[in-house]
ChimeraX commands (.cxc) that place a marker at each C-alpha (Angstrom):
marker #1 position 27.10,23.06,59.19 radius 0.5
marker #1 position 26.48,26.55,58.05 radius 0.5
marker #1 position 23.65,28.69,59.04 radius 0.5
marker #1 position 22.46,32.36,57.94 radius 0.5
marker #1 position 19.66,34.11,58.34 radius 0.5
marker #1 position 18.42,31.93,61.16 radius 0.5
marker #1 position 18.24,28.52,59.27 radius 0.5
marker #1 position 20.62,25.55,57.80 radius 0.5
marker #1 position 19.80,23.45,55.46 radius 0.5
marker #1 position 19.50,20.76,57.24 radius 0.5
marker #1 position 16.20,22.31,59.13 radius 0.5
marker #1 position 15.32,23.19,55.74 radius 0.5
marker #1 position 15.54,19.57,54.37 radius 0.5
marker #1 position 13.72,18.35,57.46 radius 0.5
marker #1 position 10.68,21.04,56.91 radius 0.5
marker #1 position 10.33,19.64,53.20 radius 0.5
marker #1 position 10.07,16.09,54.25 radius 0.5
marker #1 position 7.81,17.09,57.25 radius 0.5
marker #1 position 5.97,19.50,54.86 radius 0.5
marker #1 position 5.63,16.08,52.18 radius 0.5
marker #1 position 4.44,13.86,55.40 radius 0.5
marker #1 position 1.27,16.49,55.59 radius 0.5
marker #1 position 0.62,16.38,51.79 radius 0.5
marker #1 position 0.70,12.90,52.50 radius 0.5
marker #1 position -1.70,12.85,55.21 radius 0.5
marker #1 position -4.20,15.38,53.41 radius 0.5
marker #1 position -4.74,12.94,50.79 radius 0.5
marker #1 position -5.61,10.33,52.74 radius 0.5
marker #1 position -8.17,12.37,54.42 radius 0.5
marker #1 position -9.54,13.16,50.64 radius 0.5
marker #1 position -10.01,9.59,50.10 radius 0.5
marker #1 position -11.91,8.77,53.14 radius 0.5
marker #1 position -13.95,11.28,52.54 radius 0.5
marker #1 position -14.68,10.49,49.27 radius 0.5
marker #1 position -15.16,6.85,50.16 radius 0.5
marker #1 position -17.33,7.80,52.80 radius 0.5
marker #1 position -19.00,10.20,50.42 radius 0.5
marker #1 position -19.81,7.97,47.68 radius 0.5
marker #1 position -21.23,5.12,50.35 radius 0.5
marker #1 position -18.25,2.92,50.47 radius 0.5
marker #1 position -17.01,3.58,53.88 radius 0.5
marker #1 position -18.88,3.55,57.00 radius 0.5
marker #1 position -19.36,7.08,57.91 radius 0.5
marker #1 position -18.70,6.52,61.76 radius 0.5
marker #1 position -15.16,4.80,60.64 radius 0.5
marker #1 position -14.86,7.89,57.90 radius 0.5
marker #1 position -15.23,10.56,60.79 radius 0.5
marker #1 position -12.97,9.15,63.42 radius 0.5
marker #1 position -10.15,8.37,60.90 radius 0.5
marker #1 position -10.93,12.14,59.72 radius 0.5
marker #1 position -10.80,13.41,63.49 radius 0.5
marker #1 position -7.67,11.68,64.40 radius 0.5
marker #1 position -5.64,12.98,61.25 radius 0.5
marker #1 position -6.71,16.52,61.43 radius 0.5
marker #1 position -5.21,15.95,65.15 radius 0.5
marker #1 position -2.24,14.51,63.42 radius 0.5
marker #1 position -2.19,17.59,61.44 radius 0.5
marker #1 position -1.79,20.17,63.86 radius 0.5
marker #1 position 0.82,18.37,65.88 radius 0.5
marker #1 position 2.89,17.97,62.24 radius 0.5
marker #1 position 2.53,21.39,61.10 radius 0.5
marker #1 position 3.49,22.68,64.96 radius 0.5
marker #1 position 6.41,20.06,64.38 radius 0.5
marker #1 position 6.86,21.44,60.87 radius 0.5
marker #1 position 6.92,25.32,61.91 radius 0.5
marker #1 position 9.97,24.54,64.36 radius 0.5
marker #1 position 11.79,23.49,62.01 radius 0.5
marker #1 position 11.70,26.59,59.38 radius 0.5
marker #1 position 11.42,29.08,61.95 radius 0.5
marker #1 position 14.48,31.85,62.14 radius 0.5
marker #1 position 16.42,30.92,65.30 radius 0.5
marker #1 position 18.46,34.25,66.74 radius 0.5
marker #1 position 21.34,32.11,68.12 radius 0.5
marker #1 position 22.13,31.03,64.26 radius 0.5
marker #1 position 22.22,34.81,62.80 radius 0.5
marker link #1:1,2 radius 0.2
marker link #1:2,3 radius 0.2
marker link #1:3,4 radius 0.2
marker link #1:4,5 radius 0.2
marker link #1:5,6 radius 0.2
marker link #1:6,7 radius 0.2
marker link #1:7,8 radius 0.2
marker link #1:8,9 radius 0.2
marker link #1:9,10 radius 0.2
marker link #1:10,11 radius 0.2
marker link #1:11,12 radius 0.2
marker link #1:12,13 radius 0.2
marker link #1:13,14 radius 0.2
marker link #1:14,15 radius 0.2
marker link #1:15,16 radius 0.2
marker link #1:16,17 radius 0.2
marker link #1:17,18 radius 0.2
marker link #1:18,19 radius 0.2
marker link #1:19,20 radius 0.2
marker link #1:20,21 radius 0.2
marker link #1:21,22 radius 0.2
marker link #1:22,23 radius 0.2
marker link #1:23,24 radius 0.2
marker link #1:24,25 radius 0.2
marker link #1:25,26 radius 0.2
marker link #1:26,27 radius 0.2
marker link #1:27,28 radius 0.2
marker link #1:28,29 radius 0.2
marker link #1:29,30 radius 0.2
marker link #1:30,31 radius 0.2
marker link #1:31,32 radius 0.2
marker link #1:32,33 radius 0.2
marker link #1:33,34 radius 0.2
marker link #1:34,35 radius 0.2
marker link #1:35,36 radius 0.2
marker link #1:36,37 radius 0.2
marker link #1:37,38 radius 0.2
marker link #1:38,39 radius 0.2
marker link #1:39,40 radius 0.2
marker link #1:40,41 radius 0.2
marker link #1:41,42 radius 0.2
marker link #1:42,43 radius 0.2
marker link #1:43,44 radius 0.2
marker link #1:44,45 radius 0.2
marker link #1:45,46 radius 0.2
marker link #1:46,47 radius 0.2
marker link #1:47,48 radius 0.2
marker link #1:48,49 radius 0.2
marker link #1:49,50 radius 0.2
marker link #1:50,51 radius 0.2
marker link #1:51,52 radius 0.2
marker link #1:52,53 radius 0.2
marker link #1:53,54 radius 0.2
marker link #1:54,55 radius 0.2
marker link #1:55,56 radius 0.2
marker link #1:56,57 radius 0.2
marker link #1:57,58 radius 0.2
marker link #1:58,59 radius 0.2
marker link #1:59,60 radius 0.2
marker link #1:60,61 radius 0.2
marker link #1:61,62 radius 0.2
marker link #1:62,63 radius 0.2
marker link #1:63,64 radius 0.2
marker link #1:64,65 radius 0.2
marker link #1:65,66 radius 0.2
marker link #1:66,67 radius 0.2
marker link #1:67,68 radius 0.2
marker link #1:68,69 radius 0.2
marker link #1:69,70 radius 0.2
marker link #1:70,71 radius 0.2
marker link #1:71,72 radius 0.2
marker link #1:72,73 radius 0.2
marker link #1:73,74 radius 0.2
marker link #1:74,75 radius 0.2
view
């Protein structure tokens, strides 16, 4: 696949897919936060879910960054 600027379309598309997954995880965290805030969910269960998903977001963002970073060998 043709590369320019240290990127290619495959890597850009993969980064976009990963970004969508990050957004979906953030939406889940928000939903659990709201459920807990309104008293519809056990606080400890919500805390564990949120903490676990924040760790997953950290990993996903690093993975995303790895796909969108410009590579010298592709310039």
